[in-house]
N, C-alpha and C positions, 0 to 999 in steps of 0.2 A: 365621584361618579355613582349612579344609582344601581347596581349590578342587579337588583331584585324588579326592577321594571318590567312590567309584562308585556309591554305594547309591542307587536310584532315587527315595526320597522327600528324602534328603538335596540330590541334585541338583536336584531340583525346588523345594526351599525355599531353595536358594542363588540358583537363576534367579529367582523371585520377588523374593528381598532385595537381589541386586544391579541388578535391574533398577529397585526403587525410589530405589536409592542412586543411578545414574547419572541418572535423572531429575530428582532433588532438586538434585544438584550445576551441571546445565547451567538448571535451571530458576531457580538462584540468581543464577548468572552473567549470563543472561539479563537478569532483572530489574534487577543490580545495575550491569552496563556503562553503560547510558546516564547513571546518576548518578555515575559516576566520570570517564568521558569527554565532557569537551564539545565538543571540534573534531567536526563533522558530517562531516568526509573520513574522521579517524581512527576515529571511532565504527561509520561503515560498512566500514570496512577488519576492523576488529575482529570485527564480526558476520559477515563473510563466513570468517573464521578460524575464528571459534566454531564456524559450523555446518558445516564442514567438519571439525572435530575432534570433532563431536558425532556426525555421521556414521560417522566411521571408529571411535570406539569401541561404537558400537552394533553395526556389521559384526563387529567382534572380539569383542564379547561374544555374540552371536548365534550365530557359528561357534564359540567355545569350548565352549560349552553342547550345541552341538549333537554336536560331538564327545565329550562327555561321555556324551550319551544313546546314543551308538551303541554306546559299549563298554559299555554296561549290556545284561544279558543278561534283563531282567525285562520281561512283557507289557507292563506298567504304563510303563515306560520307552519301549516303540516307541508305545503308544497318544499318550503326551504328545509326542512327536518327530514324529507324523502332525500332531497339532493344530497344533504351531509353524510346519511347513512350509505349512499351509494359511492361518496368520494371516500370516506372511511374504508369501506370494501375495498376499492382500488387500492388505496394507499397502504392497507394491510396485504395485498398482495403483491405489490410491486415494492414496498419501502420496510413497512413495520416487520415483516416475517425476517428479512437478512437483518434487520437491526437488532431484534432481539436473540436471534440464532448466533451474530456475530458476537455481543456480549456474553453470551454461554460458552461461544468457543474460545474466546481469548481470556476468560476468567481462568479457564482450565489448564492454562500454560502448556497446552499441546506443543505449540509450534512457536516459533521465536524466529527474527529475521535472521536470515544466513543459513536457516535449514535448508536443506534439498527436499522437495515436496511432490509427490505424486498423486493424482487421481486422475484415474481412465487414462484418456489423452493428454491430460493436462499436467505438465512436470516441469520444473525448474527450482530456482532458489527464491527463497522468499524475501522480496523488496519491502514490504508493508500489511501491515495488518490494518485494516481500514475501518471504518463503522460498519459498511455493508459487505465489502468485498475483499477476498485475501488475493494480494496482487503479487504475481511471480514472474522474474525474468525466465524466459523458456531458453532452450537451445541456439534458436535462434537470435537472439537477444533482444525479443519483442516480449511486451509487458502483457501478462494474461490475469484476468479480473474475474475471479471465481465466486460467485454468490456465496454467503455462508451456509444458507438453508441446503444446498446442495453438498457441503462437506460434513453435516451434521447428520444427514440424512443417510449417508453411504459410508464405504473404508475409504480409508486412504493411509498412503505411505508415506513416511519421512525418516530422514538419516539426522543425525547430528548435524550441527551447523558447522560450515568448514573456517578456518583461519582467515577472514578477509582482510585484515589489517597486513599480516605477513607473506601471503599470495604463497606461490610456490617456486623457488628459485632454483636456477641451472647454471652452470658455467657452459660457453661457446668459446673454443679457439677458432678464429679468423685470418684471414689472409691479410696483411698490412696492406689497405690501398692508399693510404696517404690520405683519407678523407674520413676521417672517425664520424663526424658529425652527420654525414651522409648515409654512410652505414647503419648507426644507430637509427635515424628516421628511418630508412628501408624496412629494419626489424619490426620496429614499433608499429609502422603502419599495415604488415603482414602480419602481426599477432592482433592488431584489433578487427582486421578483416576475416578473421576467422569465425565460424560460428559459435565454436566454445569457448570463447574470451567474453569476459564482461564488458559490458558498453559504460557501466557507471566507473570502472577503475581503471587507468590507463597501465600500460606495462611500464617497468622502471630498467633501465637499461644503464649500467655505469661500467667505465674500465677499470679492472682488476689489476691488468698487468700489460707491458707492451714490449716488443722487440722491435728490431729492423724487419723480422719477417713475419709478427703477427699480432693481433691482438688475443687478449685473454679477458671477455664480457662476463659479468655477470648480470642475468637476465633474471628478472621476477615477474611473473604473469599472474593475473587475476581472473581464473575461469568461472562459469555459472555452475559449476560444481567441480569438487576436488577430483572426480573420475575421469576429467577432460583434460586435467593439468598435465600429465605425460602425454598424452596425445597431441597440444599444442608445442610441448617439447621437442618430439620425434619430428613433427613437421616443419618447424623452423629450422632445426639443424639441419636437418635433410635438404632443405631450400638453400640455405646460405651457404653449406660446405661444399656445395656442388657448384656454386658461382666463383 
């Protein structure tokens, strides 16, 4: 395929064709890499490399075709070039700014998954460092998407990540009702309904000891932030000790 052919119709056709080819190639790579690479650190690194490579290819692609349109003398080519400049401006405002800010923010290693993050009214546990957005799970259990350019242009606060795997454990002494599974189910449902509990990790409730009069249960909860763990404990003990 002759990329330097300067006819306006041919240039526009090749612009569309090569754009589709680039989209397909990087779409396949983004979809396939998680299945090929299992180690999380290596996967994150390769995703960063892929993102930078894709950005570089798109910049080269656009610059190349802009030059070809400029070399064309037809009015049609000038119109297409003007439209391209407008599209680039819109993409730059809506997409490219956050993409570049995201690369800079993630490369700094300031925040990682599991950290408690706070910026203005948005605060919660970091669930994902996406390509354009930082995703938080807030106190209500909702996912909040924060554009990277709003983070890099202002002050934010974060605490060290909590131990998501171990959670927070405590013991409960409850009356032996004769129906342990129902009691465990009621406790689990009550914990999940609290606004301070993670919606991604279910509480773990096990029988530690049992007598004819009482159960001793070990309860492990996963809060959206470690400061809420004792609040969950206090609420659950108060609710079920009074039953």
